[in-house]
Phi, psi and omega in degrees: 000127186240151175256313188296315183238113181253082184298333175289327182282330178298316179296314181297317177303320179292317180296318174304314182297317171299311177295326178296326179295320178291320174295323176295313182299314179307307180305321178292323175292320173299314184284332178262347185072003182241141177259004173229095176265341187203161184309326188283342181295310184203083185304317183285324176295324179304315178295322176297318182293321180297317179297319185294311176301329173291323178291302183299323171300313178300317188288323178298320177291323179299323178289325170301313173309310175308314177295325177299322183294316174301320175296324176303307179293330178287323176294317173309309182303308178306322176293317179299328181293326177293318180300319180302320186292314184297322179291326175294323173287325174296325175303311179305315182295319179295317177299325175297314182291339175284357180271080190300328188296325189239002183264146173257174179290333174287329180295312179306319184291326178294318181297321177302314179300317178288321175301320180293327175295317180296317185296321179296321179291325175297320182290327183290311177306317180300319188276334194253335190289129186221150175242117183050045177079004180251129179296140180276344179240119184258194186301153189264118176232108193231174174237145173252142185296164173295147171255193187227028180117171185297328199258346180235131185237063171287341182271068178228148177236130177252132184236132191250130186206127180278095178301319183303325179285347179255001182293142173244110188061044178075004183228139181235129174249134176241128175243120179249135187231130169262114186279337178222051180276231184066180180062216181293124204286141156265163181205164175248140180230164184222135187230129183295163186307319178278358175075017184254348185232130183229153183218132181142164183301315180313311185274344175290325187271318185248352182065178183199127178310131181081359182256132185258339182221151182201157165241147189244269183283002180130161174126192188232139168237135196228159169298145015269009177300319181239154188244350183277352180194158163304314172202157172227122175253136177238132189281345187084174177276128194277335179098167178290129182278355179099182182300130180082003177244205184202160171274151190215143170226157179216154171230144170239118182247124178256123179058061178290151182285145174301156182117183188266101167293154174244119172269119179253122183253112189250129183234116182258001175276157192277351183241157182290154183231142183269140182219165174222139177245139183221126190256118184056025170203145182307159173291152180237161172295134185285064177263118184263118177269077180231033190275125175247118178280099188246014176226168187270000183242167180263080182221111185291339182273333181237348189252358195227139173241138181259108179303327186075123183256137173198167177256153172237031171299161178301324184281327176290333178268357183067034177288118178250127178226058179250116184239029179293337179216167180296317176300323180280335174297313179297318179294323178298321175307313176296315178299321181296320172298319177291322180292321176298318180299318178296320180291317177303321175295321174300317182289327180291318178295317174299315179294323170303314181296319179301315179294324178290322177295324177295321173302315182299316175305312184299317184296314175304313185293322178299320176294317185297314182302309181293316176296326182290320185287329174293312179303321182298324179295333172275319193261318189284146177280134162286090195301329178291321182291322183290326173296324173297313184291323180292324182298308180311317187290323179303311178303309184297325176296309180299314182293322177300321182295318181295317183297317183300309176307318177298316184296319183295331184289339177296328172300308182296326183294322177292326177296319180294322176290326171301307178302323174299313186296318180296316179298316177304310183300315177302318184286331183285324182288321177292000000 
């Protein structure tokens, strides 16, 4: 029996300290629901958890991006549905205008006015529909089919546009760019609303029946020589700009006559050519900003979807709505059929893209669920087991306290023994 060093008490206190740590840790795990609250709880597990959280966080954000892309594409599809209705109505007007036997010039003018309003509506939808302030339709980069030589021109696209409605201070500028031109030239040409005046290299070189005025290699022609505008300036064909550049032509029309002007895109090369049309702004490089980040990694091939930027304006779709003659009305029917085909192809591509992105979202969610399940097994507290351990620690703490009390009593017993001994010695001496 010792007084100075009570080993039993020290053992009890040490056990109480260890049990107290377990109680504190258990309380923390039960209150937080996590079994890894700090690095010391599971150093290797913490490293794994950090990687898993980064992965699931990236996938969750990627899915938000993908949902935004779907909303963007759905808005685009709705806009194209409206344009489809406009084109169908213009086609009905064109069929009516082709009925030469019963229509007067005044009837044609009324049909032309309604068609012009619908064309303007198409262009307005193309220019103004936005998602979060971003236009859903981008600059128009299209292709014109290949031709078969200088004297035959099947490689042509006809685009109808009301230049008067696009004039700024009475002036309209049209810039045309060939992005893979060179060699046997492609070119842009301009036809007045009544079909009597033409401007461009095509007409200067080969002429056209019934066309009274033209510009060829470049220059300006003015009223009273022409009646469709105060003046028309044609830049001429600019020639190949070299690697990374493009061929370019431009028209500047002052006070264009109201009605549907026709832009004729002529391609004499046997292969299709990519072009862009720009109104009142210079041509730009066909760089499409359509990148959608729909994955958690930085990989252009597997983690990115390209939404594709295009325009659905009347001139991008090749809508012709000129009814001043039966021949032009018949040509308009063909152009409108082609425009509908082009628009429906765009809508089909958009629908396919929406479905593809939805599959990507599903795949991302499956990965998130499985990674989260694995993370939970490392990080989350098993509440039932933790409660059992906590209850056990509470019992051990209580028994430890009792054991320590008993151990501390051994010292008191020694003092009592000393006291009794001293009393006995004293009595004998007395």
